[in-house]
N, C-alpha and C positions, 0 to 999 in steps of 0.2 A: 265655685271654684275654687283650684287651690296655685295660687303667685304661681306656678315654673309654667301651670297650663296658661293665665290671663296670658303672662311677657310671652309666651312664644306664638297664642291666637294671636295676641295683638300685633305683633309681628309682621307674623303671616298674612294677616290680613290687610296691612299698610301699605306692605308690597305688591299682595297682588290688584289690593286697587290702582295702585301709580303706574303697575306694566300694562291694566288694565283701560285709561283712559290713557296712556300717554302713549301707548304701539298697538291695541288691540282697536284698539274706538277708533283710529287713522286708517286702517285695515282699508278699509270701503269696501268689504263684501258684503254681497246682494242678502237683504233681510235682518238678521238678527245680530248682535256681536256676540263673538265665543265670551261668555261668561268664567271667569277664571275665578270671579271670588266667588262663585256660585260655589265652585267646582274644591276650590278650597274649602270654605262652610261642608260639604261633603266628606273630605276628606277627614273632618277632626269630627265631627257629628259623626263617623264610625265606627270611632277611636273612645267618644269621651262618652258617648250615648245622648239616649235623644235629652237629658233638662240638661247635661253642657250644648250641645249641638241648637240645640232653642237657643238660648243664654249666645254662644259663636255668630247663629244666626242673627240677632236681632243687634249684637252692636255691631254686625259688618254691611248690615239692609242702613242701620241707620249713619252710619260714618258713609256711607253711600249715595244716600239723601243728602250729607248737607254738603260732603266733595263738589267745588266745582268741576263739569259743567252741567251740574242737576239741574233739571228744570220740570221737577213734577213736587207734589207737594212731602210735604217732609213727614218718613214715618210708614211712608207707602212701601217702599223696597223695606221698613224693616220687618213689617208684621209679616211679609211673603219670606223674606229668610228666615224669622224666627218660627214657623207653620215648618217651612222645609225640614232646615236643621233638626225640628223635634222628631217629624216623620223619618230623617236620615237613621238621626238615629236610636230609631226601635229595628234597625236592622244593623245594629251590632254583631255578631256573634259573640258568643254566649265566655269561648273561649280569651275572644281578642284577635282571632287569626283567621286569614280567608281561607279556603280551603281550597278556591275556583276567583276567575279575574269573573266570570261569570253575572254576579251576587252584585257586587259594584257596579257594572258596567248599566245593571237594570236599574239598580239606584241614581248612576248619573241622570239616562232618559227620562225615567220618570221626574227627578228633578226638575231637568231642562220644561219638560212638556210641561209643569203642574205652575213651578216660576213665572212661564209665560202666560196660561191662563189666571193663577191668582193674580198677577199684575195688572193683565188685561180690563182683569173683575173689577178690581182692585180701581181701578182707575176709571169704570163707570159709576160707580157709586160717585165720585166727586167731579164724574161731566169731562173727563181726558177721553176724548174718542180717536187717541192716534192709530190705536190696533185696526181702529177699523178703515181706516183710510188703506194702511200699509198693506191688510192680508193678514191675518192672522192664521190662517193652513203655512201661508210662507213660514211664514215669523214662528212656528210650531216645528213645520219643519226644521229649517235651516238650525233654530236653536240646539234641537237634539244636534242634527247632525255636526253640528260643528265642537259642541261641548264633549259629546262621543270620541271625536279625532284626539280632543286634547286630553282627555281626564287620564289614560295612560304616561302621558307626563304628568302628571301633576299628583290627581290623587293618590299614587305609590306612595309620592317619597313625603307629603301633608304628612301619611300614615306611620312614616317609617317616623317619622322627625314627634311626631307626638308621642308615639311610641318610646321611644326613646326622653323621649323627658318624662314619662312615669314613671323611668328606671333612673328619676332623678339624687345620684346622695343625697340631696337638701332635704328631700321627702322626709314627712315623721317616720315610718319605716324604715325608707334605707337605709335612713342616717342609723335608725337602732339599732339594722342588722349587719350593718357594717361596726360601728362600737363593740357590737358584741366580736365579729372576724377579729378583730382591732384584739381586743384585752386579750382572746385564745392565742392569737397570733406572738402576742407580748410573753404570754407566760408560756410556753412551749420555749422561742425564738432565748428568753432574756437569762430562766435560769436551768436549762437546757434538760428539762425532765416533766415530762411527761404526768398530766395531775394524776393516772385513773396507772402510772407502772409506777408510784412513788414508793406505797409497798416490796413494790419487786426491786429495788433500788435498795431499799433500806434492807432488805436480807439478802442482797449482795455483797453489800456491805461489812455486814455480820458475817456471810461467810469465808470472803476473804480475811476476816480480824482470827476465827477458829483456824485455819491453813498456816498463817502465820504461827497461834501460839503451838502448833501441833511439833511448824518444825523446829520450834526449837527448842519444845518441849525433847525432839527426838537430837538436838546435837545435844544437848544438855550432856545427855543421856552417853552419846560415843564416849563423851570427853571423861566422863566415871568407870566405864570398863577403862 
């Protein structure tokens, strides 16, 4: 991943995790907790693709595993978000632009259900039966509902920031294009002549010189008469 992707992803993940732990987790909503971290990973994966989505998901999940008040085995949520980020990245549009909001909403619902199922499945493998006591159907329904309601306020903004960072002039291609534009701008504004019009400029100077010579000849001929 490029440096601008790493910096943007790290900042967004940290902000999302802080808001989720300090605000959303304290709302005490019935069922699941709105997963702002998941929505952030989805927004980045829809721009960066499956590889970038997997890397972002793994980093976000690992940070959530280590940040207090995490009470589960380290690496559990990292594995889940890595898989979800990879699958969500496969839904990245070819031209990078979404034609409608239907696709992202379907991705959000599928990711909410998949995250809950994977998290519960990995928990069952390590002996965590919390999801069984709470009720898996209610967790699936509330997780999909909360994330779907929160997604329009999060995912489009995350995608817009990621696309803007992709056009960063510090990137290699962007800096090369910018330097080319600056060079052409200096050539045109510094000399006052366009490169393609140099021949025309020299021809104009020659024509002016011939006109002046002809005028001088006429004036001399008049004086002789």
